[in-house]
C-alpha positions in Angstrom: -20.3 160.9 143.3 -22.7 161.6 146.2 -23.0 159.2 149.2 -26.4 158.3 148.9 -25.4 157.7 145.2 -22.1 155.5 146.1 -24.5 153.3 148.8 -26.9 152.7 146.0 -24.2 151.7 143.6 -22.8 149.6 146.6 -26.1 148.0 147.0 -26.8 146.9 143.5 -23.2 145.6 143.1 -24.0 143.4 146.1 -27.2 142.4 144.6 -25.9 141.3 141.4 -22.9 139.2 143.2 -25.5 137.9 145.5 -27.9 136.9 142.7 -25.2 135.6 140.4 -23.9 133.4 142.7 -27.2 132.4 143.8 -28.4 131.3 140.2 -25.2 128.7 140.3 -27.5 126.6 142.1 -29.3 125.8 138.5 -26.2 123.4 138.0 -27.3 121.0 140.5 -29.9 119.3 138.2 -27.2 118.7 135.5 -24.9 117.5 138.2 -27.8 115.1 139.2 -28.4 113.9 135.8 -24.4 113.1 135.0 -23.8 111.9 138.8 -27.0 110.8 140.7 -28.9 112.3 143.3 -26.7 110.4 146.0 -23.3 112.1 145.2 -24.9 115.5 144.2 -26.4 115.8 148.0 -22.8 114.9 149.4 -21.6 117.7 147.2 -24.3 120.3 148.5 -23.7 119.1 152.0 -20.0 119.5 151.8 -20.5 122.9 150.4 -22.8 124.1 153.1 -20.6 122.8 156.0 -17.5 124.3 154.0 -19.3 127.6 154.1 -20.6 127.4 157.2 -17.1 127.2 158.5 -15.9 130.0 156.5 -18.5 132.0 157.9 -17.6 130.9 161.6 -13.9 132.1 160.4 -15.4 135.2 159.6 -17.2 135.9 162.4 -13.8 135.0 164.7 -12.3 138.1 162.8 -10.1 135.4 160.3 -10.7 134.9 156.6 -11.3 131.8 153.8 -9.9 133.9 150.9 -12.4 134.6 148.0 -15.3 132.8 150.1 -15.2 135.4 153.1 -14.5 138.1 150.0 -17.4 137.3 148.4 -20.0 137.0 151.7 -18.4 140.3 152.3 -19.5 142.0 149.2 -22.8 140.2 148.6 -24.1 140.5 152.2 -27.0 142.9 153.0 -27.2 145.4 155.5 -29.4 143.6 157.5 -26.6 140.9 157.6 -23.6 143.0 158.4 -21.7 141.3 161.9 -24.3 138.5 161.7 -23.9 134.8 159.9 -24.9 135.2 156.6 -27.6 132.6 156.3 -28.4 132.8 152.4 -26.0 130.1 151.1 -27.0 127.6 153.9 -30.6 127.6 152.9 -30.0 127.7 149.5 -28.1 124.5 149.7 -31.1 123.0 151.9 -33.5 124.3 149.6 -32.0 122.6 146.6 -31.2 119.1 148.8 -34.9 118.9 149.9 -35.9 119.5 146.0 -33.8 116.2 145.3 -34.9 114.3 148.4 -38.7 114.7 148.3 -39.5 115.1 144.8 -39.0 112.9 141.5 -37.2 114.4 138.3 -38.3 116.9 136.6 -40.1 118.2 139.3 -36.8 118.7 141.2 -35.4 120.1 138.5 -38.2 122.4 138.3 -38.0 123.2 142.2 -34.3 124.3 141.7 -34.4 126.3 138.6 -37.3 128.1 139.9 -35.1 128.5 143.1 -32.1 129.8 140.9 -33.9 131.9 138.1 -37.3 132.9 139.4 -35.8 134.1 143.0 -33.2 135.4 141.3 -34.1 137.2 138.8 -37.3 138.9 140.4 -34.5 140.1 143.1 -32.2 141.8 140.5 -35.1 143.2 137.9 -37.1 144.5 141.3 -33.9 146.1 142.6 -32.8 147.8 138.8 -36.7 148.8 137.7 -39.1 148.0 140.2 -41.2 151.2 140.9 -44.6 149.4 141.7 -44.1 148.1 145.4 -46.6 145.2 146.0 -45.4 143.9 149.8 -42.0 144.3 152.2 -40.2 145.7 149.3 -41.2 143.3 146.7 -42.0 144.9 142.9 -44.6 144.3 140.2 -41.4 143.9 137.9 -39.9 141.7 140.1 -42.9 139.2 140.5 -43.0 139.5 136.6 -39.4 138.3 136.2 -39.9 135.4 138.7 -43.1 134.7 136.6 -41.5 134.8 133.3 -38.3 132.8 134.2 -40.0 130.0 135.9 -42.7 130.1 132.8 -39.6 130.0 130.1 -38.2 127.3 132.2 -40.9 125.1 132.6 -42.5 125.3 129.1 -39.0 124.1 127.8 -39.0 121.6 130.0 -42.5 120.4 130.0 -44.1 121.8 126.3 -47.4 122.1 128.4 -49.0 125.9 128.6 -51.4 125.1 131.3 -48.5 123.5 133.4 -46.1 126.2 133.3 -48.8 128.9 134.2 -49.5 127.1 137.0 -45.8 126.4 138.0 -44.7 129.5 137.3 -47.8 131.3 139.3 -46.9 129.1 142.3 -43.5 130.1 142.2 -44.4 134.0 142.0 -46.7 133.8 144.8 -44.0 132.1 147.3 -41.6 134.4 146.2 -43.7 137.3 147.5 -44.1 136.0 150.8 -42.1 138.2 153.3 -39.8 135.1 154.6 -36.0 136.6 154.1 -34.0 133.6 153.7 -36.0 131.3 154.1 -37.5 131.8 150.8 -34.8 129.4 149.5 -36.4 126.5 151.3 -40.1 127.8 150.8 -40.0 128.1 147.1 -37.9 124.9 146.1 -40.8 122.7 148.4 -43.7 124.7 147.1 -42.9 124.3 143.7 -41.6 121.0 143.8 -45.2 119.8 145.1 -47.1 121.8 142.8 -44.9 120.0 139.8 -45.0 117.1 141.5 -48.9 116.8 141.5 -49.0 117.8 138.0 -46.6 115.9 136.3 -46.0 112.6 138.0 -48.7 110.0 137.6 
């Protein structure tokens, strides 16, 4: 295996690990339904603070077992030697969705974050060939649209609403915002879903 191929395989492995973890945020609506919004916010806050502590330890040369290992495997080249911010903004994005919007708008915002953003990145890396902007691809954007459309149509049973919410998610995912898309996307999708679904 050439060094270039080894680098590409490593980057793809990191992307798959990163986005698999990223998609776990889709569990939040179920937790909120079962436990309530308050306890779910407490769980998310605890998770963000624990991760931030683990990152501090890692940057000091220490390790918090599997957390540190997964952070290293999933980090992008731009994150090497720095605090990996993605998990923090992911948790904050889910918390803001729960705080700002009622169900089902909050849940759609979190599903868009989990599946729209997650699949856009994975499909873009695996199959992307037509670049739009900043490394984002047509294939990745289509994956985002289809994922968010499928989740929205499943929850609302309304074609037009699903198109508008999926379109909003796709446009927001395209913005060159690095890890801030974890906050921008759920806020924007949640707002659109609220305007369309909440009387």
